[in-house]
Steps between C-alpha positions, in 0.01 A plus 500: 500500500667819381233757595153542647341715227230251404180698561282700262622800304316777322593668173516876470197483272302348787621770739449803272124537543526472878770766512315742272181466702671545836484879509868508599786671323694245294775459245582205276871419503727259317692242704814707555302815584288295741787377715679835495186681613435246774860516620481879516175487696653256749814711537276803561347323800169409340302183573478314170249234401662264249276265297679314220495167318387172651392491863727322744405158637547458874509716813730783384472793263799465268496816295190448287228582756706719732516830681854631453670779697842640590691280751739783587238686704495387861147636541358311202372209713294740709374682191388175336326383815329832558380543144431145375623185673405559867738227619632454851822704540720193556419344162775566243472591134703315238782608268509414130862502386661443161614138495847597380543749786374295795851443637557873526221539753450160668726254680358208302495495121284203396208614279165536677251574221184421699574708812509207740856536634626733773859628460704736712544849357868596497593730785609784275173485299250503785493879515470514120177294486346549846138452386568135411746415778330325792589572862729193503687617187329258266292534186258254338619574152396433144777472244385630161633344180506672162395174334194418713368855555668742258262793565535492879874450462518806273298703753756422772786573259344838421460567873868416550599746224317773690607410855796261489291237684399178317222426751135601536247431774237258369174422676179342376252706302203488737336662797358257759395258224659240268762627255335666201468277194317699234540856370161587651619389845824696463317817401251460784780457755681803360190719515406420859850522648758776519726352236661770285534350154393179325682330214234277346647321203645778284281767659612742771207631706506784752236679700 
């Protein structure tokens, strides 16, 4: 098993009517514009809804039905909990890291594509990515491969170009409910929460 992206996916043609009828401001972007815009929004401190490709199978959001934010901000856990997730303060959020860069930030280097392994964050990197470093110095990471998820990999690469950090905070796209599956569910979650921007297929939606 090389990846967990085995769920349904939705073409841009299926998403277009929903977007145009949403009443929100939107832009249609090509793939490279999409990841650059999302990376810039994350670097600017915005809470980004990210809905792409096939849904993940299993208990973790793996970059296709995710909320993605800046791991460099120590206050980002509190912001996410206050605005969307409402988790207990002790529960950590997870880092998504480029597979080829995992050894730069974590003590262990074996790939962990399904976010089921907990590695120690290197001492000199804990202050760099405080939002995804647990109180014991660990992180339940997802390693992101350019072959299994090229769009999410490119998003993190674009974020690294802006910030020097090849890591983003990744949490599930939901609010007190199962992870969103369809474009309608993603749009509904975006509209009723305090998320800042939604990347739904090749569409960028803002309030």
